[in-house]
N, C-alpha and C positions, 0 to 999 in steps of 0.2 A: 763583108765581114772578115775580120782578120783571124789568123790562126789562134790567137789568144782568147778568142771568144768575145771580144769587144767589137764595136762597130767603128769604122773609119769614116772620115769626112767624105761626103758625096755618095756614100753607099745608098742604094735603092732598097727600100724596106717596106714591110707591112707594119704599121704602127696601130696599136689598140688603145683608144681612150675609153674610160668608163662610160657606159651608156651608148657606145657606138660600135659598129662592126669594124674589123681590121680595115685600115684605109691606106692606099698607096702614098708613100712619102719618100723623102730624101734627107739624109743626115747632113746638117749644115751648121755653120757658125751662127750662134744666137744673135739676132738683131739687137740694137741698143735698147729698143723699147720693150723687149721681152724681160719680164721679171726673172730674177735669179731663182734657181731651184731651192725649195725650202729644205728638203732632206739632202744635206751635203754628203752623207756617207752612203747614199744609194746611187749606184751607177746608172746614169741616164743620158739621153741624147736629145739635142734640139732637132726637132723634125719639122721640115717644110712639107705641108700636106698639099698634094696636087688637087686641083679642082677648086678648093676653097681658098688656096693661097695663104693659109694661116700657118702660124708657128706654135709649137708647144713642146714642153719638156715631157718625154716619155721614158719610163724606166726600161732598162734593157730586157727585163723579164717579159715585157709586153711588145717586143719588137722581133720581127722575123725577116730573114732575107727575102727580097721580092721574088726573084726567079725560082728559088727553091720551093716557096709556098704558093706560087702563083696558081697552080691548078687547084689548090685547096680553097683559097680565099676568093678567087675570081667570081664565083657565083654566090658569095655569102650575102650580097645585098643587091637589090634590083631597082633602086631608084635611079632617076636620070642623073642626079648629082654624082652618084658612085660611078656610073658609066662614063661620065665626063672626066672624072678623076683618072680612071684607067686609061682612057684615050690620051690624056695629057702625059702620063708617065711613059706611055709607049712612044709618043712623039719625042719626049726627052731622050729616050734610049736611042732612037734613030739619029737625032741631031741635037745634042745638048746646046750648042751655041745658038742655033736658030730658035730653039725654045726659049732661052734666056732673053733673046732679042725681042721676041713676040710678047713675053711677059712684061718687059720694060715699057713696051708701047701701050699695053692694056692699062698700066697704072699711071693715071694722070698726075701732073705736077700739083701738089697740094697748094702751092703759092698761087698758081694760075686759077685753081678752083676758088680760092678764097677771094681773089680780086674779082672774079666773075660774079660771085654771089653778092659781093659788096656793091658792084655796079647795079645789079638788079634791085637791090634793096633801096639804093638812092633813087632809082626811077620810080619805085612805088611810093616812097615817102614824099617826093616832090610833085606827085600828081595832084590835080585840083580836088578840093573837097567835094564829096558827093552830095546829092540832094538829101534833105531830111527824110528819114524812113517813116512812113505813115503807119501808125499802130492800128491793126484791125480791131473792129468793135468786138466786144465780148458777146459770146452767144451762150445759150443755155446748155449746149453740148459740151462734154468734157473734151478738151483738145489740148495737146501738148504742142506749143508753138516752137518752131525752130528759131534759135537765136540768130539775129542778123549781124553780120560782120562787115564793118566798113574799114576803109583805109585809115581813118582816124584811130580806130581801135588798134591797128597794127603799130601806129606811131606811139600810142599811149603805152603799149605793152613794153616798149623799150625802157620806160622809166619806172614801171610798176613791178616790184618783186612779187611772185606768187605767194598768197597767204593760204593757210589751211583751208581745204575745200569746204569744211563745215561752216566756217565763218562767212565765206563769200556767198555760199548758197543761202544762208539765212538772210543776208542783206538784200539779195535779189529776189527773194520769194515774193510772188505776186499775190494780191488779194484774192484773185480768182482761184489759185491753188489752195488757199486756206478755206475759202467758201465751199469748194467742191470736195474737200477732204481727200485729195488725191493721195493714194497710198505711196509712201516713200520707202526706198530700200537702202539700207546702210551697207555699202559695199565693203566697209572695213571689217565688221564682225559678222556679216551675212545674215542679219536678223531683220525681220520686217517690223516697221512701226506703223500702227494704224490708229490715228487719232479719231475717236468716236464723236467728239464735239468740236465746235469751232468757236472763234471769238464772238461770232454773231449768234451762236446758239442754234444754227441751222445745219442740216445735213443734206448732202446731195443725193437725190433719188437714184442717180446712175451709179453712185459708189456704194450704195447700201448693200447690194448683193455681194460685193467683194469684202466688205468689212465685217459682215455677219458670218464669219467663218466658224466651223465647229470648234468647240473648246478642246484643248489638247487632251489626248487620251493617255493616261499614265502607262508606262511600260510595265507589264506584269513582271514580278520578281522571278528570276530564273532559279528554280529550286536546286539545292545542293545535290550533287550526284550521289546516288546510293551505290556504294561499292559492294554491298552484300548481295545484290541481285545480279545474277549472271544470265545474259540473254539466251533464249532457246537456240538462236542461230549459232552462237559461239559453242554451246554444248554439243550441237550436232556436228561440228567440224572435226572434233577429236584431233587437235593440233599437238604435235610434239615440238615443244619450244626449242629455240636455238640455244646453244651453250654460250653465245656471245652476250656481252653486256650492252644494253641500249640506253642512250640518254634521250630526254625529251624536253625541249625548250618551248614553253608557252602552254598554259593550261586555261585556254579560253573556251568558248562554246564547243568548238570541234576538238580541241586538245584533250579536254576532260574525258570525253567518250572514248577517244583513241587510247589514251593511257589506261583507262579502266579495262579495256579488252586486252591490252598487252599484259597487264598484271594478272588478270583472271585466266589468261591462257598459259601462265607459268613463266613468262619472260622476266629476266632481271632488269629492272628499270631504275634509272637515276633521273629525277625531275628537277626543273627550275622554273620559277615564274616570277615576274616582276613584283606581283603582290604575293608576299611570302605566305600569307594565311591560307591561300588556295592549296599549298603544298601539304598541309597537315592531313587532309583526308587521305591522300595517297601515301603519306608516310605511315599512317596507321594501318594501311592495307599492305604494307611490306616494301614500298619503294624507298630508296634513299633520296636525300635532298642535297643538291649542290648549291654552294653559296653564290656562284657566278656561272655564266655560260662556259667560260674557259675551264672551270673546275669540273663541270659535267663532261666536257670533251676529254679531259685528262683521266677521268674515272671510268670511261666506257670505250667500247670498240667502235660503235656507230652511234651518231647523234642525229635525232630528228628535230626539225624546227617547224613550228606552226604558229605564226604570229599574225598581226592584223593586215599589214600591207607591205609594199616594196621597201619603203623607208625603214619600217621596223625590222624587216629582214636584213637590210644592209647594216643597221645598227647592231643587230645580233652578231654579225660577223666582224665588222670593221670597228665597232665601238669599244669603249673602255671596258676591259675585262671580257671582251668578246671572244669569239671562237678562235680568231687568229692569234690571240694572246696565249693560247694553250701551248705548253711546251712540247706536247706529244703529237701535235698535228703532223709533224714531219715523219712520224712513224707509220704513215699509211692509214691514219684514222679515217673513217667514213663519215661524210656529212650529207644528210638527206633533207632537202628543202621542200616542205609541204605547204608553205605559204602561197596564196594566190598572187603570183607576180608576173611581170612581163618577161619576155625572152632575153632582153638586154640586161635586166637586173640579174637574171639567173646566170647568164654568161659571165658577168662581172664577178659574181660570187664563186662560180666554178673556177675561173682563172686564178682568183686569189687563193682558194683552197689547194688547187693542184700545184701552184707555184711554191707553196709551202711544203709540198710532199704529201698532201692528203688526197682523198678520193671524193668524188662528188656525184650525187644523183638528185635530180629533181623529181619529186613524186607529188604531182598535183592531185587533189581529191575532188571527186564529184559526189555530192550528197549534202545533207544538213545535219543538224544536231541529233535528230532521231536515228538517222542511218549510222552516225558515228557511234552512238551508244549501242545500237543493235549489232553492229559489225557488218554492215552491208554497203560500205562505201565502194566507189569505183576508183582505182588508183591508176593514174596516167604517169608513167615513168620514162625518163630519158637521161642518158649520161653513161656511167660505167656499167657495163653489163654484169661484171662479177659482183659489184656491190648490190645490184638489183637482185641477183640470186641469193646473196647473203641475207637480204631483207625479206625473203619469201615467207618465212614463218610469221613475221610481223604483219605482212600484207594479208596473209590468210586470216589472221586474228581480227583485223579491222575492216576487211572488205570482202566482197563476193567475187570480184574480178580484178586482175592487175594486168596492165598492158605495157610492154616495153616499146618505145617509139623511136629509138635511135639516138641521134646527137642531142646534146643539151640545147634547150630552146623549143624542141618539138612538142614536149608535154605542156609547156606554158602556152604555146600557141593553140594547141588543141583545147585546153581548158578555157581559154578566153572565147573561142568560137562557141563552145557549149554554153558558157555563161551568157553570151550575147543572145542566144536563142531563148534562154530562160528569162532574161531581163525584158526582152521585147514582148514575150508572151504575157508576163505579169502586167506590163504597162497596158497592153491591149485588153486583158481581162478586167483590169480596174476601170478603164474607160467604158467598157461594155456594160458592166454592172451599174456604173454611175448613170449611164444613159437609160438603162432599164428602170432604175429607181425614179429618175426624173419623168419618165413616161408613165409612171403609175403601176409598173409591174413589180411583183414580189421577187427579190433577188434569189430567194431560196427556190422559187419555182424555176427560175432560169437555170440554176445549177442542177435541179432535178432532171430537167430536159437534157441539159448538156451531158450529164452522166450517161445517157442512153445513146449518145451520138459517137461517131468515130473521132471526135475532137477531144474526148475525155482522156485525161492522163492523171496520174497521182499528183503531180505538181499543180495542175490547174484546179483539181478538186480540193486539195488540201488548202491552197491559198484562197480559193473562192469561198470556202466555208469560213475561213478566218475573216475575210472581208464582210461577209454577211452578218457574222456575229459582232463585228466591230471590236474584236479582241486580237491583239497582235503579239502573243508571246514569242520571244526571239528564238527561231530555229536557224535562220540565215539572216544576219543583220542587213538592214536596208543600205547602210553605208558601204558594206562590202559588195553588194550588188552594183551600186553606182560606181564603185572603184573599178570593178571588172569591166563595166561598159566603157568607162574612160580609157582603160588600158587597151581595150579592143579598138577604140577610135584612134589611139596613138599608133597602134600596129597598122591600121588601115592607111594612115597618113604616110608611113614609111614605105608602104607598098603601092601608094597612089590608087587605092581602092575606095570608091565612094560608098559611104554607109549612111544615107540620109535617115532611114528609119531608126537605126541605132542611135544616131545623134539626137533625134527627137525623144526617144525613150530615156536617154541620159539626162536630158533637161527635165523630164518629168520627175525622175528620182532625185535630182538636185533640188528641185522645188520642195519635194517632200522632206528632204534633209533640212532645208531652211525653215520649214514649219515645225521642226523639233522632233522628227521621227528617225533620226540617224540610227539609234540603237534599238529601235523596234524591229520586228520582223519585216522582211521585204514586202510582205503583203500590205503593209501600212501605206504603200503608194496609193491605195484606194482613197485615203483621206484627201490627198492632193487632187485626185480625179473628181471627187465630189465638190471640192472647193473651186 
């Protein structure tokens, strides 16, 4: 790195791409095939990444000198790929010429590879024709036959351009699949199609159990929040509100209860929601309403965000009229992310906020709609300690405990671990009650006995009663539970930790979503277990 604050050619650095931890690299001349940088007025460097041997444009704000930050970033990632990358950059430091020579040997000549592939293809195409494939006789059992592939089909594929999958599948549909009414799955829109009748007017006995699924249960309407009622828990806290002004982005199932308690505890709040009509209730209760997320940031000292998922959280920050568009972010404004996200997304948002001169705290919340309205959530925070202290009166209003867990990402990881436990528990509970019902037992009797055992917990009993009644008013959306299981699995992949039970639970929730229960409560996974 030069004295002027810019990076010179061949500098060894840590470069940060969105969605990845800082990675060892080297400043190089851009190769011809690399696309030019879109933002011409932003200082950036072409980085060669060790290990993956890829190139990318990285803004100077996301680059740090290698040796200076080595002790900080060397343990930020634990995968084998990261360890290989660190080993390669250390080899380069010891002997750059030897490293470059070994790199050239590892990269084969593309012309040689093309000639080799062409020779192999000619050998395959010139081979004698195989014997005709004998089609097995039809049996009464439902069976999905594996398609047979011959060398003739390889030759034919050279002349046939692929057509849309739906057209080709219709042409090759066998009479057996029509007769047996095999259930098909449309991978494009994620919906099941279940024909109940056939062209011959017959129905397969084996498929009947699958096709006679329960009729969809409509989701109960979520009642509008009552701002006039103050929870007994909040009254007992006797909170002295902060003199700071607080913004809140997102008035969903959790956001409504949180903002209600902030207002009722005397905090000055400015709100924004994508659906503007939701803001009226809070406006009548004394909150101000911002036109855009950036307007909310400009009008407040600290802004909270609580939206649906990682993509929505990124849109709130990086999108049009988003948080980064606010003119006052550089004045040290605080941003608190309460959305259930992964640590990579949280780190990306933190880097963007801090690079603009703002401050960042992730505050993951444990609890559901009832706890948000009662003010008994658990807050898991990580990031800037001073910002955590400034939010204490808010955390007291909305929760019963708050924990500071250190660096950005720790709170997100802790939240995903806890959500993983909840998701697996609900999947197991749903299958247990489904088995009890199939065995002729009363599910309410199962819950009555369960309540007396050491397995009883508020979560199990609450969701168990919802499953028994067959009513699923949304306290924690099923789609959010599946999202958290998915993020936990992604985290396990980066750490090379096997999670077979979590993977199975994730599939159960995904199936429930395809059945149309995304916006129902997570307890609606029981419908899938019965199906």
